[in-house]
C-alpha positions in Angstrom: 82.7 -63.9 47.6 80.0 -64.1 50.4 77.8 -67.1 50.9 74.2 -66.1 50.3 72.0 -64.8 53.1 69.4 -67.4 52.4 71.9 -70.1 53.0 73.1 -68.6 56.3 69.4 -68.2 57.4 68.7 -71.9 56.7 71.9 -72.8 58.6 70.7 -70.6 61.6 67.2 -71.8 61.7 68.3 -75.4 61.5 69.2 -75.3 65.2 67.0 -74.2 68.0 70.2 -72.8 69.9 70.0 -70.0 67.4 66.8 -68.4 69.2 67.1 -64.8 70.0 67.9 -63.6 73.5 67.6 -59.8 72.7 65.9 -58.6 69.7 67.1 -55.0 70.4 70.7 -56.2 69.9 70.0 -57.9 66.7 68.2 -54.8 65.4 70.6 -52.1 66.4 73.9 -54.1 65.9 73.1 -57.3 63.9 74.1 -59.2 66.8 72.5 -62.5 67.2 73.1 -64.3 70.7 72.5 -68.0 71.1 69.9 -69.1 73.8 72.6 -71.3 75.2 76.5 -71.2 74.9 77.9 -73.9 72.8 81.3 -75.5 73.5 83.8 -75.6 70.7 85.9 -78.7 69.6 89.5 -78.9 70.0 91.4 -78.1 66.8 95.0 -77.6 66.1 96.1 -74.9 63.8 99.0 -72.3 63.4 98.9 -68.5 64.2 100.4 -65.7 62.2 103.6 -66.1 64.0 103.9 -69.7 63.1 103.2 -70.9 66.5 100.9 -73.9 67.2 97.5 -72.9 68.5 94.4 -74.7 69.6 90.9 -73.5 70.4 92.0 -73.6 74.2 93.7 -70.2 73.2 90.2 -68.7 73.1 90.0 -68.8 76.8 90.6 -66.0 78.9 89.2 -63.2 76.9 86.4 -62.4 74.4 87.1 -63.1 70.8 85.5 -62.2 67.5 86.4 -64.7 64.7 85.7 -64.8 61.1 86.7 -66.8 58.1 88.3 -65.1 55.1 91.5 -65.1 53.0 94.4 -62.6 52.4 93.6 -62.4 48.6 89.9 -61.4 49.2 89.1 -58.4 47.0 86.3 -56.9 49.1 84.7 -58.5 52.1 87.7 -59.0 54.3 89.3 -55.7 53.7 86.0 -54.1 54.6 85.4 -56.3 57.6 88.9 -55.7 59.0 88.6 -51.9 58.4 85.2 -51.8 60.1 86.5 -53.9 63.0 89.5 -51.6 63.5 87.2 -48.5 63.6 84.9 -50.4 66.0 87.7 -51.5 68.4 89.2 -48.0 68.4 85.9 -46.6 69.6 85.4 -49.0 72.5 86.2 -47.9 76.0 89.9 -49.1 76.9 88.7 -51.5 79.6 86.3 -53.2 77.2 88.9 -53.1 74.2 91.5 -55.0 76.2 89.1 -57.9 76.7 88.5 -58.3 73.0 90.7 -60.0 70.4 89.7 -60.4 66.7 91.0 -63.4 64.8 90.9 -64.0 61.1 90.8 -67.7 60.4 91.9 -68.6 56.9 89.5 -70.2 54.3 92.4 -70.4 51.9 95.3 -72.3 53.7 97.0 -73.0 50.3 98.0 -69.3 50.0 97.6 -68.2 53.6 100.8 -69.2 55.3 101.8 -67.6 58.5 103.9 -65.1 56.8 101.1 -64.2 54.6 98.8 -63.6 57.4 101.4 -61.7 59.4 102.1 -59.4 56.5 98.4 -58.9 55.7 97.0 -58.2 59.1 100.0 -55.9 59.8 98.7 -53.5 57.5 95.8 -52.7 59.8 98.0 -51.9 62.9 95.2 -53.1 65.1 96.7 -56.3 66.8 94.5 -58.7 64.8 95.5 -62.4 65.0 95.4 -64.9 62.1 95.0 -68.6 62.1 95.7 -71.1 59.4 96.6 -74.8 59.0 95.2 -78.1 57.8 92.0 -77.7 55.7 90.2 -80.5 57.5 90.8 -78.7 60.9 89.7 -75.5 59.7 86.5 -77.0 58.4 85.8 -78.5 61.7 86.1 -75.2 63.3 84.1 -73.5 60.6 81.2 -75.9 61.2 81.3 -75.4 65.0 81.3 -71.7 64.7 78.6 -71.6 62.0 80.7 -69.8 59.7 80.5 -71.7 56.5 83.1 -71.4 53.5 83.6 -73.5 50.3 87.1 -74.6 49.8 88.6 -73.7 46.3 88.7 -76.7 44.0 91.8 -75.3 42.2 94.6 -73.7 44.2 96.6 -72.4 41.4 96.6 -69.0 39.8 94.1 -66.3 40.7 91.1 -67.8 42.4 88.5 -66.9 45.1 86.9 -68.6 48.0 83.3 -68.3 49.0 82.8 -67.6 52.7 80.4 -66.1 55.3 80.6 -62.5 56.0 79.5 -63.0 59.6 81.6 -63.0 62.7 81.4 -65.5 65.6 81.4 -64.3 69.2 83.3 -66.4 71.7 83.2 -65.8 75.4 86.2 -66.1 77.8 85.3 -69.8 78.6 85.9 -70.6 74.9 82.2 -71.0 74.1 80.3 -69.8 71.0 77.8 -67.2 72.2 76.5 -65.7 69.0 77.1 -64.0 65.7 77.7 -60.6 64.4 75.8 -60.7 61.0 76.9 -58.7 58.0 76.7 -56.0 57.2 78.4 -54.7 60.3 76.7 -51.8 62.1 79.6 -50.1 63.9 77.5 -47.7 66.0 75.2 -50.3 67.3 78.0 -52.8 67.9 80.0 -50.4 70.0 77.1 -50.2 72.5 76.1 -53.9 72.3 79.6 -55.3 72.7 80.3 -53.1 75.7 77.0 -54.2 77.3 77.7 -57.9 76.6 81.4 -57.9 77.9 80.7 -55.7 80.8 77.5 -57.6 81.8 79.6 -60.8 82.3 
């Protein structure tokens, strides 16, 4: 379930740092760049291999992060499929500088094993992070990717989360957002320009 566009718009408009740098990128790729990079707080999580990971792991290459969950019926599978298509179309030198990370909005079900199995179906080298709900919420807020934790974690339940992705640069700073719905053709050009322009 996706959090409404109106709520996301309010969230975006509430901060002057969400001013547009390039209107063309937003129009053609739904890519919204911040006017100023935003450092991320240090959080401690676990990756899909069960290894401890922090936001320091985001340094050294570009990352695209989004919040979702392995039991998601629609938004997450569509996003991962679109991203697999997009990454497969990027020039090799651009592709190797970019890593996608699914961050769990449902840590009660999303164990490292569950993430590893789920992401393995896409055969695209996607990473997954899960862990303590409080730490996940700190990262969610810092990235501007809201989700609403489930009140009940038994049985078949859903989690409301943003359909957007965060763009994090090799210095581990938030640079902007890719807004849903994804525009693969426009993103192919815009991401290449962004990464090669650094």
